[in-house]
Structures are given as structure tokens and as C-alpha cells.
C-alpha positions in Angstrom: 9.2 7.6 10.3 10.7 9.4 7.0 8.1 9.8 4.1 9.0 6.9 0.7 7.8 7.3 -2.6 5.0 5.4 -4.1 7.6 2.6 -6.4 6.4 -0.1 -9.2 8.0 -2.1 -11.2 10.7 -1.3 -13.6 9.6 -3.7 -16.5 6.1 -6.4 -16.9 7.7 -10.4 -15.1 5.9 -13.5 -16.5 5.8 -16.4 -14.3 3.6 -19.9 -16.0 3.0 -23.5 -13.5 0.0 -25.2 -12.6 -3.0 -24.4 -9.8 -2.7 -26.2 -6.6 -6.2 -27.2 -7.0 -7.4 -27.5 -10.1 -4.3 -28.6 -11.9 -4.1 -26.2 -14.5 -1.3 -24.3 -16.0 -1.7 -20.7 -15.7 0.4 -18.1 -17.4 1.1 -15.0 -14.6 2.1 -11.6 -15.8 2.8 -9.1 -13.3 3.1 -5.5 -15.1 3.8 -1.9 -14.1 0.8 -0.1 -13.1 0.5 4.1 -12.1 0.7 5.6 -9.0 -2.2 4.6 -6.8 -2.8 2.0 -8.6 -2.5 -0.3 -5.6 -2.4 -4.2 -6.7 -5.4 -5.3 -8.9 -5.8 -9.2 -10.5 -7.4 -9.4 -13.7 -8.9 -12.3 -15.8 -7.4 -12.0 -19.0 -9.1 -16.0 -19.7 -12.7 -14.2 -19.4 -14.6 -11.9 -21.5 -14.2 -8.4 -21.4 -10.9 -9.1 -19.3 -12.6 -8.2 -15.6 -10.4 -6.8 -13.1 -10.7 -7.7 -9.3 -9.2 -5.5 -6.8 -6.6 -6.7 -3.7 -9.0 -6.1 -0.6 -10.4 -7.9 2.3 -13.6 -6.6 1.8 -13.5 -9.2 -1.5 -12.6 -11.8 0.1 -14.9 -14.8 -0.5 -13.4 -18.2 0.7 -9.9 -18.5 3.2 -10.2 -22.9 2.2 -7.0 -23.8 2.2 -6.5 -20.1 0.1 -7.7 -16.4 0.2 -9.9 -16.2 -3.1 -11.2 -12.7 -3.9 -14.2 -12.0 -5.7 -15.4 -9.0 -7.7 -18.8 -8.6 -9.4 -18.8 -12.4 -10.0 -14.9 -13.0 -11.6 -12.8 -14.9 -8.9 -9.0 -15.6 -8.6 -8.3 -18.2 -5.7 -5.0 -19.1 -4.0 -3.8 -14.9 -4.2 -1.3 -15.1 -0.7 1.5 -15.8 -1.9 2.5 -13.3 -5.1 1.2 -10.6 -2.5 3.4 -11.3 -0.1 5.9 -11.5 -3.4 4.6 -7.8 -4.3 4.6 -6.1 -0.7 7.1 -7.6 0.4 9.8 -6.5 -2.2 8.2 -2.8 -1.4 6.0 -1.8 -4.7 3.0 0.2 -4.4 1.4 -0.6 -7.3 1.0 -3.3 -10.0 -1.3 -4.9 -12.7 -1.5 -9.4 -12.2 -3.1 -10.3 -15.3 -3.8 -14.0 -15.1 -5.3 -17.0 -18.4 -6.9 -19.0 -15.7 -8.8 -19.1 -11.7 -6.5 -19.9 -9.2 -2.7 -18.2 -8.7 0.3 -21.2 -9.6 1.5 -22.7 -6.1 5.1 -22.5 -8.0 7.9 -23.9 -5.5 4.6 -23.7 -2.3 6.8 -20.3 -1.4 6.9 -16.8 -2.9 10.7 -17.1 -3.3 9.8 -17.3 -7.8 7.5 -14.5 -7.6 10.9 -12.5 -6.0 12.9 -13.3 -7.9 11.2 -12.4 -11.2 10.7 -9.2 -9.8 13.6 -8.7 -8.4 15.4 -9.2 -12.4 13.6 -6.1 -13.8 13.7 -3.8 -10.5 11.9 -1.0 -9.4 10.9 2.2 -10.9 10.2 5.0 -8.7 6.7 7.5 -8.7 6.6 11.1 -7.5 3.8 9.7 -5.1 4.1 9.7 -1.4 3.5 6.0 -0.2 0.2 5.5 2.0 0.4 4.0 5.3 -1.0 2.4 8.3 0.4 4.0 11.6 -0.4 2.1 14.1 -0.9 4.5 17.6 -3.4 2.2 19.7 -3.5 -1.7 20.8 -5.5 -3.6 17.9 -6.6 -7.0 18.7 -8.8 -10.3 17.0 -9.2 -13.3 18.8 -11.9 -16.3 17.7 -11.6 -18.7 20.6 -13.2 -21.8 18.2 -9.7 -21.9 16.1 -7.9 -20.4 19.1 -6.5 -17.4 16.9 -5.4 -14.7 18.8 -4.3 -12.0 16.6 -2.9 -8.3 18.3 -1.2 -5.0 16.8 0.8 -2.8 18.7 3.1 0.6 17.6 6.7 0.4 17.0 8.6 3.0 17.9 10.4 3.5 15.2 7.6 2.9 12.8 9.0 0.4 11.0 6.9 -3.3 10.3 7.5 -6.0 12.5 5.8 -9.6 12.4 6.2 -12.3 15.1 4.1 -15.4 14.9 3.5 -18.1 16.5 2.2 -21.6 15.4 0.9 -24.9 18.4 -0.7 -28.0 16.2 0.0 -30.3 19.7 2.1 -32.8 17.2 5.2 -34.3 17.5 6.0 -32.8 14.3 5.9 -29.5 15.0 5.2 -28.9 18.5 5.4 -24.7 19.4 7.1 -22.8 16.8 7.7 -19.6 16.8 8.9 -17.1 13.3 9.8 -13.7 13.6 10.3 -11.1 10.8 12.3 -7.4 13.2 11.4 -5.7 9.4 9.9 -5.8 5.8 13.0 -5.6 3.6 14.2 -9.2 6.0 11.2 -10.8 3.8 13.1 -11.5 0.5 15.7 -13.3 1.7 14.5 -14.6 5.3 10.4 -15.2 4.5 9.9 -15.8 0.5 11.7 -19.1 0.3 9.7 -20.1 3.0 7.2 -23.7 1.3 3.8 -24.8 2.3 3.7 -27.4 4.4 0.5 -30.5 4.9 0.6 -33.4 6.9 1.1 -36.0 4.8 -2.3 -37.7 6.5 -4.1 -34.8 5.4 -2.3 -35.2 1.7 -3.5 -38.4 1.3 -7.3 -37.3 1.9 -7.3 -34.1 0.2 -5.5 -36.6 -3.0 -8.3 -39.0 -2.3 -10.8 -36.2 -3.1 -9.3 -34.0 -5.5 -8.9 -31.4 -3.9 -5.1 -30.6 -4.5 -5.4 -31.5 -8.6 -2.0 -29.8 -8.2 -0.2 -30.5 -5.6 3.2 -32.7 -5.7 5.7 -33.7 -3.4 8.1 -30.6 -4.7 5.6 -27.8 -4.4 4.9 -28.2 -0.8 6.5 -29.6 3.2 4.9 -32.8 3.7 5.3 -33.4 7.7 4.8 -37.3 8.5 3.1 -37.7 11.7 3.1 -41.0 12.3 4.3 -44.4 11.2 3.0 -45.7 7.5 2.5 -49.3 6.1 3.8 -49.3 2.4 0.6 -50.0 1.1 -0.4 -46.5 2.3 2.1 -44.6 0.4 1.6 -46.6 -2.6 -1.7 -45.6 -2.4 -0.9 -41.8 -1.6 1.0 -41.6 -4.1 -1.3 -43.5 -6.8 -3.6 -40.9 -5.6 -1.2 -37.8 -6.8 0.2 -39.9 -9.3 3.8 -40.2 -9.1 4.2 -43.5 -8.1 7.3 -43.5 -9.6 9.4 -41.8 -6.5 11.3 -43.7 -4.2 9.1 -42.4 -0.5 10.8 -43.7 2.3 8.9 -43.2 5.8 11.3 -44.0 8.6 9.9 -42.3 11.6 8.0 -38.7 11.8 9.3 -36.1 11.0 9.5 -34.5 7.3 8.5 -36.7 4.3 12.2 -37.7 2.8 11.5 -36.1 -0.6 12.3 -32.7 0.4 15.1 -31.0 3.4 14.1 -27.8 5.2 16.0 -24.9 4.7 14.4 -23.4 8.2 14.1 -24.8 11.2 11.4 -23.1 11.7 10.2 -23.2 8.1 6.4 -24.1 8.8 5.8 -20.8 10.9 7.5 -18.5 8.8 5.7 -19.9 6.4 2.7 -19.2 7.8 3.8 -15.6 8.8 4.1 -15.5 4.6 0.7 -16.0 4.3 -0.1 -13.3 6.8 2.0 -10.8 4.6 0.1 -11.5 1.5 -3.7 -11.6 3.5 -2.2 -7.9 4.8 -1.8 -6.8 1.4 -5.4 -6.8 1.2 -5.0 -3.9 3.8 -4.4 -1.4 0.9 -1.4 0.2 2.8 2.4 -0.3 4.1 2.3 -1.0 7.3 3.9 0.7 10.2 3.5 -1.5 13.9 4.2 -4.8 15.0 1.9 -8.0 14.1 1.6 -10.5 17.0 -0.1 -13.9 15.8 -0.7 -17.0 17.8 -1.8 -20.1 15.6 -3.0 -18.2 12.5 -5.0 -18.7 9.8 -6.3 -16.9 6.5 -9.6 -16.3 8.4 -8.2 -14.9 11.2 -5.6 -12.9 8.9 -8.6 -11.7 6.6 -10.5 -10.6 9.3 -8.0 -9.0 11.3 -7.3 -7.1 7.7 -10.8 -5.9 7.6 -10.0 -4.8 11.4 -7.0 -2.5 9.9 -8.7 -1.3 6.8 -11.3 0.3 8.6 -8.7 2.4 11.3 -6.6 3.2 7.9 -10.2 3.8 6.5 -10.2 6.6 9.3 -6.5 7.7 9.3 -7.7 9.1 5.5 -10.6 10.8 6.3 -8.9 12.3 10.0 -7.0 16.0 8.9 -3.6 15.9 8.4 -1.4 17.1 12.1 1.0 20.0 10.9 2.8 21.8 14.0 1.4 25.5 13.4 3.7 26.9 16.0 7.0 25.6 15.0 9.5 28.5 12.6 8.3 28.7 9.7 9.9 27.6 6.2 8.9 31.3 4.6 7.0 33.9 7.1 5.2 36.8 5.8 8.8 39.3 4.5 9.7 35.9 2.7 6.0 35.7 1.0 6.2 39.5 -0.8 10.1 38.9 -2.1 8.1 35.5 -3.7 4.7 36.6 -5.3 3.4 40.6 -6.6 0.3 40.3 -4.9 0.2 43.1 -2.0 -2.5 44.4 0.5 -5.7 43.1 0.2 -5.2 40.5 -1.9 -1.7 39.1 0.1 -3.5 36.0 1.2 -1.3 33.9 2.7 0.7 34.3 6.6 3.2 32.0 6.0 4.7 28.2 4.3 5.2 25.7 7.2 6.9 23.2 4.9 8.2 22.1 1.3 9.4 18.8 0.0 10.0 18.3 -3.6 6.1 17.4 -4.1 4.3 19.4 -1.8 3.7 22.4 0.0 1.2 23.7 3.6 0.5 27.1 3.7 -1.1 29.1 6.1 -3.9 31.9 6.3 -5.0 33.7 9.7 -7.9 34.6 9.3 -9.3 38.2 11.4 -12.3 40.5 11.7 -9.6 42.6 10.1 -10.2 41.6 6.7 -12.1 44.0 4.2 -14.3 41.5 2.3 -15.8 40.9 5.6 -17.5 45.0 4.6 -20.4 43.2 2.1 -20.1 39.3 3.4 -22.0 39.7 4.7 -22.9 42.3 7.6 -23.6 40.8 10.9 -22.6 37.6 9.9 -19.2 37.6 8.2 -17.8 34.6 5.9 -15.0 34.3 3.9 -16.5 34.2 0.2 -15.1 30.6 -1.5 -13.5 31.8 -4.3 -10.7 33.9 -1.7 -10.1 30.1 -0.4 -9.2 29.2 -3.6 -7.2 32.2 -4.1 -5.4 32.0 -0.6 -5.1 28.4 -2.2 -3.3 29.1 -5.2 -1.1 31.8 -3.9 0.2 28.5 -1.6 1.0 27.1 -5.0 2.3 30.1 -6.5 5.3 29.9 -3.4 5.9 25.9 -4.6 5.8 26.7 -8.3 8.4 29.8 -7.7 10.2 27.9 -5.6 11.4 26.2 -8.2 13.4 29.4 -10.2 16.3 31.7 -9.4 14.6 35.2 -9.3 11.3 34.2 -8.4 10.4 38.3 -8.4 10.9 38.3 -11.8 8.0 35.9 -12.5 4.1 35.1 -12.2 1.4 32.3 -12.1 -1.4 32.3 -13.6 -4.7 30.1 -13.3 -5.5 27.9 -16.5 -8.2 25.7 -15.1 -10.0 24.5 -11.5 -11.6 21.2 -11.3 -13.1 19.7 -8.6 -13.7 22.7 -6.1 -15.7 21.4 -2.8 -16.6 23.7 0.4 -17.7 21.5 3.4 -18.0 24.6 5.8 -17.3 28.3 6.5 -14.7 29.8 7.4 -15.0 32.2 9.8 -12.8 35.3 12.1 -10.5 34.0 14.0 -10.1 30.5 11.9 -6.5 29.3 10.8 -6.8 27.7 7.7 -4.1 25.6 7.0 -3.3 24.2 3.1 -2.1 21.3 1.9 -1.1 20.8 -1.5 0.7 18.6 -3.6 2.0 17.6 -6.9 0.0 15.7 -9.6 2.0 15.5 -12.1 5.9 16.8 -13.1 6.3 20.7 -13.8 6.6 20.9 -17.0 6.6 24.0 -19.8 6.3 26.4 -16.9 2.6 24.1 -16.2 2.0 23.4 -12.3 -1.0 20.9 -12.0 -1.4 20.8 -8.0 -3.9 19.5 -5.3 -5.3 21.0 -3.0 -6.7 20.5 0.7 -8.3 23.4 3.4 -7.9 22.5 6.9 -9.7 24.3 9.5 -10.4 22.7 13.4 -8.7 19.8 12.0 -11.6 19.1 9.2 -11.6 20.2 5.4 -13.0 23.3 5.0 -12.6 23.1 1.0 -10.5 20.6 -1.5 -9.8 21.7 -5.2 -7.2 20.4 -8.6 -5.3 23.6 -9.9 -3.4 24.2 -13.6 -1.1 27.0 -13.4 1.3 28.0 -15.4 4.9 30.1 -14.5 6.1 32.8 -17.2 8.4 34.9 -17.1 6.9 38.7 -17.2 9.5 41.0 -15.0 12.7 42.3 -16.6 15.3 41.5 -13.9 16.7 45.4 -12.3 20.4 44.7 -13.2 19.7 44.0 -17.1 18.9 48.0 -19.3 17.0 49.4 -21.8 21.0 49.4 -23.5 21.5 45.6 -22.8 17.2 44.8 -23.9 18.6 47.4 -27.3 
């Protein structure tokens, strides 16, 4: 599994439509957002323009759509736009809306996807956040006959398999599959929501789908209807002008299926929109039987709990593999020497992060006074060792590191979480907080001992050329 960078939209996009249940015209603006922002809705029509994070723990209703609420502000029918953003593999977006409900558009996620793809994507520096399934997870709602299962995948891809069984002569049993997320935009996004004609009549009569029409849903006809019944339904929808024919069970003649299993594919679309509330891209295979928004959200909460455990757990490092830099390489890059050279080897490094190791032994000179009969590695030296790992990262960016030094400018957010003792191995993981500019290097570091966080800090240093290359003589300088 290869790491991926986060990304956002290259430019804002705007769409307008009506809310399915309210019938109100709504404008939606999907804006680029900074790294680690995630998906956030913003009700720009309300005082203070409150924000509502797309979080499964904030779901307050799943009746005919997924509703989020945060500090009194609500947004309805979020699943299609979230499916579009997630399916386009966007990590960060601000979704501004000037009404209470996301517009239904054509009943699918296609128009949202088209708008996003029209402006393209902007890659960001931070690594994408993943939930990697390592064990089987299950969910069951016996009353609704919903079953969901999540299992690991060998290649780490995100897969979805859906089965719907409505015990209806129109649909029968349908299956839909998505073998990787890149298939979403062409195979899943265009699939529209669906409703049975008998449900449509009841919903219209009760004023529950004021924005519903025969243009934004597939209408399934489950029995023969008299002309008077059809006329009454069209009157409720305000579409008496449409010539509707109901000759037999099947799909209403106002629309044609794009896929034979389009209803099942739309259920798959809904799952993606609801699982976007986990806040992570998923690496695993989700299998769902007879899914609905309630079950989707409950399963999303289970997955979010696993994601939190993974976030809190220490990353796994192979400390026995051949190092990227051994101690001899390190001494060629850093000016530090005994007793102040506090790094033994560098395990790995990429364009934004580095991992280094310090083996703590009783032979460290500071243990003579810190403390006699109770040896504890001083916290300031843990931070210094972390900084030296960061120094290796910074000096690796220049062609002659032996002629440069790194100097501390600022340290923030320092926390010490457990004692470091002789015999411990400290693993330092540092990640670049922002691109290196004018020699300024800003990195966040975490130290791990025995799989637990020992300390953390955010450090700002400057790389300065302070030594003259050996090949440069005094005559050259003069």
C-alpha cells in the first residue's frame, strides 16, 4: 500500500437546485479547504454562519436522508454531495449552503461530480488519512434485516458490495459492486434515487417531498394503476402536464434506467455518502445486505471507533531493517559529537517526514546526575534528540550538509508522557508542518517507546551555512 497526499478542489464550484423535502431553491458552494480540514458544512443563511462538521456522531435523523446537527444548526439530505466529494477522493472541502437542505439535483451524485471535475484537484502536503481494516467487523439490525460486514483487503483498496431485496416483483433481489473507489465517478455517481409509486403518492399527499418530481427519481410501479389514481398523484406533484402511462409493473415511462441494477447501485452510493462521515478513507471491503441510512450511520460509528484506536496507537516501525543512514553517515551530516550526539540511525525518510532511533544505555553520561539510583533521561535531551533527527531531514535537502548547521528558533507544544529509562529504544517520527522556505524548517515530532508516546513537540529551526567548503582557499575568498 502506497501513501497518498491529501487533496482539495483547485477552485470553488457553485450549484443550485431544490431541496427534495422542502422544495426550496438552494445554492451550494463547494470550496477548497486546508490540510486536515475534512468535510465541513456551513449554513451561510444563518446568523453567524455556523459550521457543521460531517461527522457520524452528529447525525440526528436518517428518515429519508441523513441529517446533521451541530450547536443548533442543521443540514438535511447530506449523503449525495458527500458521496460525490468522497468518491472524487477529495480530503478537504468546505460546503457552504444558503438553506437547510442540500438540493436533490437529478437524484444522483453526478452533477456534483461534474462540477468538481470541471475545476480539477490541488494536491496538498499532508498525508491522506486512512482507516485500514485489520480484522472483520459486523453490524446487524434484526428488525430491519440489515447486515453489514467489513473485512480487510489484500491490496488495501476500498471495495463495496451491496445486496438489496425488497420482496417486490419490480426489483426482486439486486446486487451492485464497486471494486475500487476510482470506479465511483463513472459507475456509481450517475445512479439516481428511486421510490415506489405507492410511496410517492403517500409522500406527495403528506407534503413530504415538495421538491420531488418525476425528473429526479426512478419511480418503480409495483401494480396496475387506474387513470384516476395517476391523475391524483400528478396533481399532488404539480405535474398534471406530464403524459404518464402505467401499462404494467416496472419503471414509470418518464425515465429510463442507466443500469439494469441502478437501484442497487444507488444504495451503494448512499453507503459511500454515509461512510464519508467516518472522516477517513477506508482500506477494506464493505459488504451490505438491505442497507439504509440508519444502518449505514451506525456502521460508520463502529468504523470511526476503530479509526480512533488506530490514531491513538503508535505507528509500526521495523527497527531491524537496514537503516537509511547509520552512525557514520550521521556524523558526516551533523556537527554534534560525544556526549551530545543523540541519534544512532535513521530508518526512513521521504519528502515530508523522517524516522530516527536513539538507543538509551546506562553508559549515557547524564545518568550520573539524573538521577543517582533512579536513572531517567532528561526531557530536554529527548527534545534535543528529536531535533537532531529533524536536523538530518533539513540537511538532507542541501548538497553539502557538512557546511551547514541547524539552529533552534522556537519550540511549541512540548509534552512528556512517560519516563525514558536505560534499555529503552526511542523512535522519533517527525513530519514537515509546512514547506521549507528561506532555510526555515517547521516540523512536528513524536517520540515512541514500547509502542507508547513518550513525548511530542513542534519545532522551528533555521538551516544556516556557517562553514567554508574545504576546496575554497583564503585566496579564493579574497
